[in-house]
MISELUM-223276 format. One record per residue (C-alpha): residue number from 1; x, y, z. Coordinates in steps of 0.5 Angstrom, whole numbers, plus 2048, in hexadecimal, padded with zeros to 3 digits. Last residue first. Layout:
// residues N
NUM / X / Y / Z
...
This chain:
// residues 480
480 / 8D7 / 8CA / 8DF
479 / 8D6 / 8CC / 8E6
478 / 8DA / 8D1 / 8EA
477 / 8DA / 8D3 / 8F2
476 / 8DC / 8DA / 8F3
475 / 8E3 / 8DC / 8F3
474 / 8E5 / 8E1 / 8F9
473 / 8E9 / 8E6 / 8F5
472 / 8F1 / 8E5 / 8F4
471 / 8F1 / 8E6 / 8EC
470 / 8EC / 8EB / 8EA
469 / 8E4 / 8E9 / 8EA
468 / 8E1 / 8E2 / 8EB
467 / 8E2 / 8E0 / 8E3
466 / 8E5 / 8DB / 8DE
465 / 8E1 / 8D5 / 8DC
464 / 8E5 / 8D0 / 8D8
463 / 8E3 / 8CA / 8D4
462 / 8E8 / 8C5 / 8D1
461 / 8E8 / 8C1 / 8CA
460 / 8EC / 8BA / 8C8
459 / 8F0 / 8B7 / 8C3
458 / 8F6 / 8B7 / 8C5
457 / 8F6 / 8B9 / 8CD
456 / 8F5 / 8C0 / 8CE
455 / 8F9 / 8C4 / 8D5
454 / 8F6 / 8CA / 8D8
453 / 8FA / 8D0 / 8DA
452 / 8F8 / 8D6 / 8DE
451 / 8FB / 8DC / 8DF
450 / 8FA / 8E3 / 8E2
449 / 8FF / 8E2 / 8E7
448 / 8FD / 8DB / 8E9
447 / 8F6 / 8D9 / 8E8
446 / 8F6 / 8D2 / 8EA
445 / 8F1 / 8CD / 8E6
444 / 8EB / 8CB / 8EA
443 / 8EA / 8C4 / 8E6
442 / 8E3 / 8C0 / 8E5
441 / 8E3 / 8B9 / 8E6
440 / 8DC / 8B6 / 8E5
439 / 8DD / 8AE / 8E8
438 / 8DA / 8A9 / 8E3
437 / 8D4 / 8A8 / 8DF
436 / 8CF / 8AE / 8DD
435 / 8C8 / 8AB / 8DC
434 / 8C2 / 8AD / 8D7
433 / 8BB / 8AA / 8D8
432 / 8B7 / 8A4 / 8D8
431 / 8BB / 8A0 / 8DE
430 / 8C2 / 8A1 / 8DA
429 / 8C5 / 8A4 / 8D4
428 / 8CC / 8A7 / 8D4
427 / 8D0 / 8AD / 8D4
426 / 8D7 / 8AC / 8D6
425 / 8DA / 8B0 / 8DC
424 / 8E1 / 8B2 / 8DD
423 / 8E0 / 8B9 / 8DC
422 / 8DC / 8B8 / 8D5
421 / 8DE / 8B0 / 8D3
420 / 8DE / 8AF / 8CC
419 / 8DC / 8A8 / 8C7
418 / 8DD / 8A5 / 8C1
417 / 8E4 / 8A2 / 8C1
416 / 8E6 / 8A2 / 8C8
415 / 8E4 / 8A8 / 8CC
414 / 8E7 / 8AE / 8C9
413 / 8E7 / 8B4 / 8CE
412 / 8E3 / 8BA / 8D0
411 / 8E6 / 8BE / 8D5
410 / 8E5 / 8C2 / 8DB
409 / 8E7 / 8C9 / 8DE
408 / 8E6 / 8CF / 8E3
407 / 8EA / 8D5 / 8E4
406 / 8E9 / 8DA / 8E9
405 / 8EC / 8E1 / 8EA
404 / 8EB / 8E4 / 8E4
403 / 8F0 / 8E9 / 8E1
402 / 8F2 / 8E4 / 8DC
401 / 8F8 / 8E1 / 8D8
400 / 8F6 / 8DA / 8D6
399 / 8FC / 8D5 / 8D4
398 / 8F9 / 8CF / 8CF
397 / 8FE / 8C9 / 8CF
396 / 8FD / 8C4 / 8C9
395 / 8FD / 8BC / 8C8
394 / 900 / 8B9 / 8C2
393 / 8FD / 8B3 / 8BF
392 / 8F6 / 8B4 / 8BC
391 / 8F6 / 8BB / 8BB
390 / 8EF / 8BE / 8BC
389 / 8F1 / 8C2 / 8C2
388 / 8EB / 8C6 / 8C4
387 / 8EA / 8CC / 8C9
386 / 8E3 / 8CE / 8CB
385 / 8E3 / 8D4 / 8CF
384 / 8DD / 8D7 / 8D4
383 / 8DF / 8DE / 8D7
382 / 8DB / 8DF / 8DD
381 / 8D6 / 8E5 / 8DE
380 / 8D0 / 8E1 / 8E0
379 / 8CD / 8E2 / 8D9
378 / 8D3 / 8DF / 8D6
377 / 8D8 / 8E2 / 8D2
376 / 8DA / 8DE / 8CC
375 / 8E1 / 8DB / 8CA
374 / 8E3 / 8D6 / 8C4
373 / 8EA / 8D3 / 8C3
372 / 8ED / 8CE / 8BE
371 / 8F3 / 8CA / 8BE
370 / 8F5 / 8C5 / 8B8
369 / 8FC / 8CA / 8B7
368 / 8FD / 8CE / 8BE
367 / 8F9 / 8D4 / 8BE
366 / 8FA / 8DB / 8BC
365 / 8F7 / 8E1 / 8BE
364 / 8F0 / 8E4 / 8BE
363 / 8EA / 8E1 / 8C2
362 / 8E4 / 8E5 / 8C1
361 / 8DE / 8E5 / 8C6
360 / 8D7 / 8E1 / 8C5
359 / 8D2 / 8E4 / 8CA
358 / 8CE / 8DF / 8CF
357 / 8C7 / 8E0 / 8D0
356 / 8C4 / 8D9 / 8D0
355 / 8CA / 8D5 / 8D2
354 / 8D1 / 8D4 / 8CF
353 / 8D4 / 8CF / 8D4
352 / 8CF / 8CA / 8D5
351 / 8CC / 8CA / 8CE
350 / 8D3 / 8CA / 8CB
349 / 8D4 / 8C3 / 8CF
348 / 8CE / 8C0 / 8CE
347 / 8CF / 8C1 / 8C7
346 / 8D6 / 8BE / 8C7
345 / 8D3 / 8B8 / 8CB
344 / 8CE / 8B7 / 8C5
343 / 8D3 / 8B7 / 8C0
342 / 8D7 / 8B1 / 8C4
341 / 8D1 / 8AC / 8C2
340 / 8CC / 8AA / 8C7
339 / 8C8 / 8A3 / 8C6
338 / 8C1 / 8A4 / 8C9
337 / 8BC / 89E / 8CC
336 / 8B6 / 89C / 8CA
335 / 8B7 / 895 / 8C8
334 / 8B8 / 897 / 8C0
333 / 8BD / 89C / 8C2
332 / 8BC / 8A4 / 8C1
331 / 8C2 / 8A7 / 8BF
330 / 8C6 / 8AD / 8C1
329 / 8CA / 8B3 / 8BE
328 / 8C8 / 8B0 / 8B7
327 / 8CE / 8B0 / 8B2
326 / 8CD / 8A8 / 8B0
325 / 8C6 / 8A9 / 8AE
324 / 8BF / 8A8 / 8B1
323 / 8BE / 8AF / 8AE
322 / 8C0 / 8B4 / 8B3
321 / 8C3 / 8BB / 8B1
320 / 8C7 / 8C0 / 8B6
319 / 8C4 / 8C7 / 8B7
318 / 8C8 / 8CC / 8B8
317 / 8C5 / 8D3 / 8BA
316 / 8C6 / 8DA / 8BA
315 / 8CC / 8DB / 8B5
314 / 8D0 / 8E1 / 8B6
313 / 8D7 / 8DF / 8B4
312 / 8DA / 8DE / 8BB
311 / 8D4 / 8D9 / 8BD
310 / 8D5 / 8D5 / 8B6
309 / 8DC / 8D5 / 8B7
308 / 8DB / 8D2 / 8BE
307 / 8D6 / 8CD / 8BC
306 / 8D9 / 8CB / 8B6
305 / 8E0 / 8C9 / 8BA
304 / 8DC / 8C6 / 8C0
303 / 8D8 / 8C2 / 8BB
302 / 8DF / 8BF / 8B7
301 / 8E2 / 8BE / 8BF
300 / 8DB / 8B9 / 8C0
299 / 8DC / 8B6 / 8B9
298 / 8E4 / 8B5 / 8BB
297 / 8E1 / 8AF / 8C0
296 / 8DF / 8AB / 8BA
295 / 8D7 / 8AB / 8B8
294 / 8D8 / 8AE / 8B2
293 / 8DE / 8AC / 8B0
292 / 8DE / 8A4 / 8B1
291 / 8D7 / 8A3 / 8AE
290 / 8D6 / 8A8 / 8A9
289 / 8D1 / 8AE / 8A9
288 / 8C9 / 8AE / 8A7
287 / 8CA / 8B1 / 8A0
286 / 8CF / 8B7 / 8A2
285 / 8D5 / 8B5 / 8A7
284 / 8D5 / 8B9 / 8AE
283 / 8CF / 8BC / 8AF
282 / 8CA / 8C3 / 8AE
281 / 8C4 / 8C5 / 8AC
280 / 8C1 / 8CB / 8AE
279 / 8C7 / 8CF / 8AF
278 / 8C4 / 8D6 / 8B1
277 / 8C3 / 8DD / 8B0
276 / 8BE / 8E1 / 8B4
275 / 8BC / 8E8 / 8B1
274 / 8BE / 8EF / 8B2
273 / 8BF / 8F0 / 8AB
272 / 8C7 / 8F2 / 8AC
271 / 8C7 / 8EC / 8B0
270 / 8C4 / 8E7 / 8AB
269 / 8C9 / 8EA / 8A6
268 / 8CF / 8E9 / 8AB
267 / 8CD / 8E1 / 8AC
266 / 8CC / 8E0 / 8A5
265 / 8D3 / 8E4 / 8A3
264 / 8D6 / 8DF / 8A8
263 / 8D4 / 8D9 / 8A4
262 / 8DB / 8D8 / 8A2
261 / 8DD / 8D8 / 8A9
260 / 8D9 / 8D3 / 8AB
259 / 8DC / 8CE / 8A6
258 / 8E4 / 8D1 / 8A8
257 / 8E2 / 8CF / 8AF
256 / 8DF / 8C8 / 8AE
255 / 8E1 / 8C3 / 8A8
254 / 8E7 / 8C8 / 8A6
253 / 8EA / 8C8 / 8AD
252 / 8EC / 8C1 / 8AC
251 / 8E9 / 8BC / 8B1
250 / 8E4 / 8B9 / 8AD
249 / 8E9 / 8B8 / 8A7
248 / 8EE / 8B4 / 8AD
247 / 8E8 / 8B0 / 8AF
246 / 8E6 / 8AE / 8A8
245 / 8E1 / 8AF / 8A2
244 / 8E3 / 8AC / 89C
243 / 8E7 / 8B1 / 897
242 / 8EB / 8AD / 894
241 / 8E8 / 8A6 / 893
240 / 8E8 / 8A1 / 899
239 / 8E1 / 8A1 / 89B
238 / 8DD / 8A4 / 895
237 / 8D9 / 8AA / 896
236 / 8D3 / 8AB / 892
235 / 8D0 / 8AF / 898
234 / 8D5 / 8B0 / 89D
233 / 8D7 / 8B7 / 89C
232 / 8DB / 8BA / 8A2
231 / 8DA / 8C0 / 8A8
230 / 8D2 / 8C0 / 8A6
229 / 8CF / 8C7 / 8A7
228 / 8C8 / 8CA / 8A5
227 / 8C6 / 8D1 / 8A5
226 / 8C1 / 8D6 / 8A8
225 / 8BE / 8DD / 8A8
224 / 8B8 / 8DD / 8AD
223 / 8B2 / 8E2 / 8AC
222 / 8B3 / 8E2 / 8A5
221 / 8B2 / 8E8 / 8A0
220 / 8B2 / 8E4 / 899
219 / 8B6 / 8E8 / 895
218 / 8BA / 8EC / 899
217 / 8BC / 8E6 / 89E
216 / 8BC / 8E1 / 898
215 / 8C2 / 8E5 / 895
214 / 8C6 / 8E4 / 89B
213 / 8C4 / 8DD / 89A
212 / 8C6 / 8DD / 893
211 / 8CD / 8E0 / 894
210 / 8CE / 8DA / 898
209 / 8CB / 8D5 / 893
208 / 8CF / 8CF / 895
207 / 8D3 / 8CF / 89C
206 / 8CF / 8C9 / 89F
205 / 8C8 / 8C8 / 89B
204 / 8C3 / 8CE / 89B
203 / 8BE / 8CE / 8A0
202 / 8BA / 8D5 / 89D
201 / 8B8 / 8D6 / 8A2
200 / 8B4 / 8D7 / 8A8
199 / 8AD / 8DA / 8A9
198 / 8A9 / 8DC / 8AF
197 / 8A2 / 8D9 / 8AF
196 / 89E / 8DC / 8AA
195 / 898 / 8E1 / 8A9
194 / 896 / 8E5 / 8A3
193 / 88F / 8E2 / 8A4
192 / 891 / 8DB / 8A4
191 / 88F / 8D9 / 89D
190 / 892 / 8DF / 89A
189 / 898 / 8DE / 89E
188 / 899 / 8D7 / 89C
187 / 898 / 8D9 / 894
186 / 89D / 8DE / 895
185 / 8A2 / 8DA / 898
184 / 8A1 / 8D4 / 893
183 / 8A2 / 8D9 / 88D
182 / 8A8 / 8DC / 890
181 / 8AC / 8D5 / 892
180 / 8AA / 8D3 / 88A
179 / 8AD / 8DA / 888
178 / 8B3 / 8DA / 88C
177 / 8B5 / 8D3 / 88A
176 / 8B5 / 8D5 / 883
175 / 8B9 / 8DB / 885
174 / 8BE / 8D7 / 889
173 / 8BF / 8D1 / 884
172 / 8BA / 8D0 / 87E
171 / 8B8 / 8D5 / 879
170 / 8B3 / 8D1 / 879
169 / 8B0 / 8CE / 87E
168 / 8B3 / 8CA / 883
167 / 8B3 / 8C2 / 882
166 / 8B9 / 8C3 / 87E
165 / 8BE / 8C4 / 884
164 / 8BB / 8C3 / 88B
163 / 8C2 / 8C3 / 88E
162 / 8C2 / 8CB / 88F
161 / 8BB / 8CA / 893
160 / 8BE / 8C7 / 899
159 / 8B7 / 8C6 / 89C
158 / 8B1 / 8C9 / 89A
157 / 8AC / 8CE / 89E
156 / 8AF / 8CF / 8A5
155 / 8AA / 8D0 / 8AB
154 / 8AA / 8D3 / 8B2
153 / 8A6 / 8D1 / 8B8
152 / 8A6 / 8D2 / 8BF
151 / 8A2 / 8D8 / 8C0
150 / 89D / 8D5 / 8BC
149 / 89C / 8CF / 8C0
148 / 89D / 8C8 / 8BC
147 / 898 / 8C3 / 8BA
146 / 892 / 8C6 / 8B7
145 / 898 / 8CB / 8B4
144 / 89B / 8C5 / 8B0
143 / 895 / 8C3 / 8AD
142 / 893 / 8CA / 8AA
141 / 89B / 8CA / 8A8
140 / 89A / 8C3 / 8A5
139 / 893 / 8C5 / 8A1
138 / 897 / 8CC / 89E
137 / 89C / 8C7 / 89B
136 / 897 / 8C4 / 898
135 / 894 / 8CA / 895
134 / 89A / 8CD / 893
133 / 89C / 8C7 / 88E
132 / 8A3 / 8C6 / 88C
131 / 8A4 / 8C0 / 88F
130 / 8AB / 8C2 / 88F
129 / 8AA / 8C8 / 895
128 / 8A8 / 8C3 / 89B
127 / 8A7 / 8C6 / 8A2
126 / 8AD / 8C6 / 8A7
125 / 8AB / 8C8 / 8AE
124 / 8B0 / 8CC / 8B3
123 / 8AD / 8CA / 8BA
122 / 8AE / 8CE / 8C0
121 / 8AF / 8C9 / 8C6
120 / 8A9 / 8C9 / 8CC
119 / 8AA / 8C1 / 8CC
118 / 8A3 / 8C1 / 8CA
117 / 8A5 / 8C3 / 8C3
116 / 8A9 / 8BE / 8C2
115 / 8A3 / 8B9 / 8C4
114 / 89E / 8BC / 8BF
113 / 8A4 / 8BC / 8B9
112 / 8A5 / 8B5 / 8BB
111 / 89D / 8B3 / 8BA
110 / 89D / 8B7 / 8B4
109 / 8A3 / 8B3 / 8B1
108 / 8A0 / 8AC / 8B4
107 / 899 / 8AD / 8B1
106 / 89C / 8AF / 8AA
105 / 89F / 8B4 / 8A6
104 / 8A5 / 8B0 / 8A3
103 / 8A0 / 8AF / 89C
102 / 8A6 / 8AD / 897
101 / 8A5 / 8B1 / 890
100 / 8A8 / 8AD / 88A
99 / 8A2 / 8AF / 886
98 / 89D / 8B4 / 88A
97 / 899 / 8B1 / 88F
96 / 892 / 8B0 / 88F
95 / 891 / 8B0 / 895
94 / 892 / 8B5 / 89B
93 / 897 / 8B9 / 89F
92 / 89E / 8B8 / 89C
91 / 8A4 / 8B9 / 89F
90 / 8AA / 8B7 / 899
89 / 8AD / 8BD / 899
88 / 8AF / 8BD / 8A1
87 / 8B2 / 8B6 / 8A0
86 / 8B8 / 8B9 / 89D
85 / 8B9 / 8BD / 8A4
84 / 8B3 / 8BF / 8A9
83 / 8B1 / 8C0 / 8B0
82 / 8B6 / 8C5 / 8B4
81 / 8B6 / 8C5 / 8BB
80 / 8B7 / 8CB / 8BF
79 / 8BB / 8C9 / 8C6
78 / 8B6 / 8C9 / 8CC
77 / 8BB / 8C6 / 8D2
76 / 8C1 / 8C3 / 8CE
75 / 8C1 / 8BD / 8D3
74 / 8BA / 8BD / 8D2
73 / 8BA / 8BB / 8CB
72 / 8BD / 8B4 / 8CD
71 / 8B6 / 8B2 / 8D1
70 / 8B2 / 8B4 / 8CB
69 / 8B6 / 8AF / 8C7
68 / 8B5 / 8AA / 8CC
67 / 8AE / 8AB / 8CB
66 / 8A7 / 8AC / 8CE
65 / 8A3 / 8B0 / 8CA
64 / 89C / 8AC / 8CA
63 / 89A / 8A7 / 8C6
62 / 89D / 8A5 / 8BF
61 / 8A4 / 8A5 / 8C2
60 / 8A8 / 8AB / 8C1
59 / 8AF / 8AC / 8BD
58 / 8AE / 8A7 / 8B7
57 / 8A9 / 8AC / 8B4
56 / 8AF / 8B2 / 8B5
55 / 8B3 / 8AE / 8B0
54 / 8AF / 8AF / 8A9
53 / 8AF / 8B7 / 8AB
52 / 8B6 / 8B6 / 8AC
51 / 8B8 / 8B9 / 8B3
50 / 8BD / 8C0 / 8B4
49 / 8BF / 8C0 / 8BB
48 / 8C2 / 8C6 / 8C0
47 / 8C8 / 8C9 / 8C1
46 / 8C6 / 8D1 / 8C3
45 / 8C1 / 8CE / 8C8
44 / 8BF / 8D4 / 8CB
43 / 8C1 / 8DA / 8C6
42 / 8C8 / 8DD / 8C6
41 / 8C9 / 8E4 / 8C8
40 / 8CA / 8EA / 8C3
39 / 8D1 / 8EB / 8C0
38 / 8D9 / 8EB / 8C1
37 / 8D9 / 8EC / 8C9
36 / 8DF / 8EE / 8C8
35 / 8E6 / 8EC / 8C9
34 / 8EA / 8E6 / 8CA
33 / 8F2 / 8E6 / 8C8
32 / 8F7 / 8E1 / 8C6
31 / 8FE / 8E2 / 8C7
30 / 902 / 8DD / 8C4
29 / 907 / 8D9 / 8C7
28 / 90F / 8D8 / 8C5
27 / 910 / 8D2 / 8C1
26 / 916 / 8CE / 8C5
25 / 911 / 8CA / 8C9
24 / 90E / 8C6 / 8C3
23 / 90B / 8C0 / 8C5
22 / 907 / 8C3 / 8CA
21 / 904 / 8C9 / 8C5
20 / 904 / 8D0 / 8C9
19 / 8FE / 8D4 / 8C9
18 / 8FE / 8DA / 8CC
17 / 8F7 / 8DD / 8CD
16 / 8F5 / 8E4 / 8D0
15 / 8EE / 8E6 / 8D4
14 / 8ED / 8ED / 8D3
13 / 8E6 / 8EC / 8D4
12 / 8E6 / 8EB / 8DB
11 / 8E9 / 8F2 / 8DD
10 / 8E4 / 8F5 / 8D8
9 / 8DE / 8F2 / 8DB
8 / 8E1 / 8F4 / 8E2
7 / 8E2 / 8FB / 8DF
6 / 8DB / 8FC / 8DC
5 / 8D8 / 8F9 / 8E3
4 / 8DD / 8FF / 8E7
3 / 8DA / 904 / 8E2
2 / 8D2 / 902 / 8E3
1 / 8D3 / 902 / 8EA
């Protein structure tokens, strides 16, 4: 039986993709193969959230935990939620405050943590490091532990320390940060009897501090090695100036797959040490996003590219940041309703296609320009693929060679300037909860002579599930 199961797994893994651009039929197709499994299974909620510390207090009313935000979180089950960001280093538990310090840790903040914990999601909570007061940081940790059960809590101390500049002790840079971080952690260990929640770090910004982040693994021995990633830089950007964030820039591999690849050494180091690696703060354009870019349908394709690349590279989680900015996956409206951005639909698609226990796989070969593809083996044995066409003007056709007997597919498409559809439906808000509007269309694609073909419109993506045993076997009913 084991040998038969192994042969069946090998047959399903012998998937090959041949991609041919519709606009260039004279180009010979190039074989693309799927092999693996590549790495350990993904956890539940691979695509999760990061929320700015001073934004969390706006999610819940003062009385009770009923909130539109809580209803939205249910779309992804119980994803890990990271609470942190720039305002994390302005958390202060009590007066008097140091000069220039803002007290973010007020009642709404702790109420928000309590409500998030009640959802059952694990929480990664960021604490203040720049306050340079270990007593105050310990007071914060004690207060956090009073509202978040220990089994759900992990912590980080300090946010994006590579941007601290002259605020670090001599000699500055990484060594100055490590000195301040080490002193703070030592004080916390002494105060809490040598026991702290799992620690994440160093939370460095985007691609900066890649060698330092790997070194942090040895210097600080965290439980989670993490980094931040933003596709484009919108900080101090001037509209119309060269380099201003654009849809074309967001669609370029340099804003997604290339950035993730640059962080591959971090994931490899964590894997070698047997700990978790994650991208704990991620979004399209740094400094709260850019209207017309971060809320454009291209943001969904960008997110799928980041998620697929991160899974294959070895990251266990990708957490999309929210700070009441243009890049937020969803926006709470003053009237109590919710507006969804395309990014949210991409997160839902990834969660549906790649549930807990899914094993990312290699996709090898050459795809047409502007096309990316990522594959993984689901716990039910099916192969789940995401294929993204980032080209805004040309359609693409992808032909897959497979031993599977069943192929099911759906599509993510642009629907106007600032919305997308998934399988023909659009995510909306009605009657106090998320609602999929429209008729759901999922296609059973024919498998002929071991081949199946899917067409991609410009600026679109497709998901596929392949399974059901050798071609000709009785197919099972498939769900997305």
